[in-house]
N, C-alpha and C positions, 0 to 999 in steps of 0.2 A: 556525541555521535553526529555525523553529518549525512544528509540525504544525498543519494546519487541516483541517476536514471540510466536505464539501458535504452538502446535504440528501439527495442520491442515495446518498451513502455511508452516512448514518445509516439510510436505508431498507434498505440491504443488511444491516445488522446486526440488524434486527428478528428476534426469535426466538432469538438467540444466548444461550447460558448465561452466567452471571456469570463463570465461569472463562474462557470464550472472549473475553468483552469485556475482561477484564483482560489477556489475552494480546495482544489487538488494541492496547490502549493501550500496552503495553510495546513492541510492534513499531513503533508510530508514534514513540514516544520514541527508540527505538534508531535508526530511520531518520534522524530529525532530527539525532541526535548524530554519525552517521558520514557523512552525505551530503557529497559533495565530497572524500572521502578514499578513492579507489578501492581501495587495498590492504586496506581494512577491509570493503568491500562484500561480498565473498564470504563471509567469516566471519559476517556479520550477516544473510545471506539477501537482500541487495539485488541487483537485476538490472536492467540497462538493456533496456527493451523496444523502443526505437526511437521515432521520431516524438515525442520529448519525454515519453514515459511510462516509469515505473519500477515495479518490483514489489518488494514486501517480503513474504517468506514468514512466516506466523504459525505454521502447522502444515502437515502434508503436504497437507491438503485445504482450507486457507484462505489466500488470498493477498490482499494489498492493492495496489491500483494508485493511483499518485499522479503528479503533475506538479509542476514547480517554477514558482512565481509570485512573483517578487521574493525576499523573504527567508522565504517559506513553502513547505512541502511540502503541497500540496493533495490530500488523499485523496478519491477520487471513486468507487471501486468496491471491493467485497469479495466474493470468491467463490472457487470452485475453478478448476483449470487451464482447463477447458473454458469456464467463465464468463468468465475473463480473455480468452481467445481471441475469444469472441463480442463482448465489450466493445470490444476493439481493432478488430475488423472493422467495427463500427458507427461508429468514430471517424475513418474515412478521409475 
């Protein structure tokens, strides 16, 4: 699997520090490496959110939401827990 980003995802990352952006890149690479191996998901902070969406935890306050399209993990949102809940509500 390969990580991919949408323009909405890139907008979510505006204003993040270099350290946060490096952590996001590492989380995306991690997610791509272990996706499809459920026994590794918990240890790497991956979680199935339902309706085809998954979450990758970067830090306690930063989570990435992605979906699977072909051979790519398409990252579409970055935010905190409440932001993820709002994002999913708007995707129904």
